[in-house]
C-alpha positions in Angstrom: 22.6 6.8 -21.8 23.2 8.8 -18.6 20.6 11.3 -19.7 17.9 8.6 -19.7 18.3 7.7 -16.0 17.0 10.9 -14.5 14.1 10.8 -17.0 13.2 7.3 -16.0 13.4 8.1 -12.3 11.2 11.2 -12.7 8.5 9.2 -14.7 8.5 6.6 -11.9 8.3 9.1 -9.2 5.4 10.9 -10.8 3.5 7.7 -11.5 3.8 6.1 -8.0 1.0 7.0 -5.6 1.1 5.9 -2.0 -1.9 3.9 -0.8 -4.6 5.7 1.1 -3.6 5.9 4.7 -5.3 7.0 8.0 -3.6 7.5 11.3 -6.1 6.2 13.8 -4.6 7.6 17.0 -3.2 11.1 16.0 -6.2 13.3 15.5 -9.9 13.4 16.3 -10.7 13.0 12.6 -8.5 9.9 12.3 -10.1 8.4 15.4 -13.6 9.0 14.1 -12.8 7.4 10.7 -11.3 4.4 12.4 -14.1 4.0 14.9 -16.7 4.2 12.1 -14.7 1.6 10.1 -14.5 -0.7 13.2 -10.7 -0.9 13.1 -9.6 -3.2 15.8 -5.9 -3.7 15.1 -3.0 -1.8 13.6 -2.2 -2.0 10.8 -5.5 -2.9 9.2 -5.4 -3.6 5.4 -8.5 -3.0 3.3 -9.0 -3.4 -0.4 -12.3 -3.5 -2.3 -13.4 -7.0 -2.9 -10.9 -8.6 -0.5 -11.3 -9.7 3.1 -9.9 -7.2 5.7 -6.5 -8.2 7.0 -5.4 -7.2 10.5 -1.9 -7.0 11.9 1.6 -7.0 10.3 1.8 -8.8 7.0 4.8 -9.7 4.9 5.2 -8.2 1.4 4.6 -11.7 0.0 1.4 -12.0 2.0 0.2 -8.6 0.8 1.1 -9.5 -2.8 -1.0 -12.7 -2.7 -3.9 -11.0 -0.9 -4.0 -8.0 -3.3 -3.5 -10.0 -6.5 -0.5 -7.9 -7.3 1.4 -8.9 -10.5 4.5 -7.1 -11.4 4.2 -7.7 -15.2 7.4 -9.7 -15.3 9.8 -11.8 -13.2 12.4 -9.4 -11.8 13.8 -11.9 -9.3 16.7 -13.0 -11.4 18.2 -9.5 -11.7 
C-alpha cells in the first residue's frame, strides 16, 4: 500500500491547475489588464456566467458563488 501513496500524490499534483491570476500592481502589463477590466478592488473574482465579486471572500462563499461540488461529502473524515 505504501507504493500507492506517491502515485496518488503525483496524479493529484499533475491534475491540479491554479486559477488564472493577474497581479495588478507589479508590472505595466498587469496594470494595463486590470485597467481594461475595470478592476476596482483587490482581490477581484471573475468566473464566466457569474457576477464579479470584489474583496476577500471565505472559501465557503467562493464555493457557493462558483457552484463548486466536491463529488462527495468529505467533512466526516
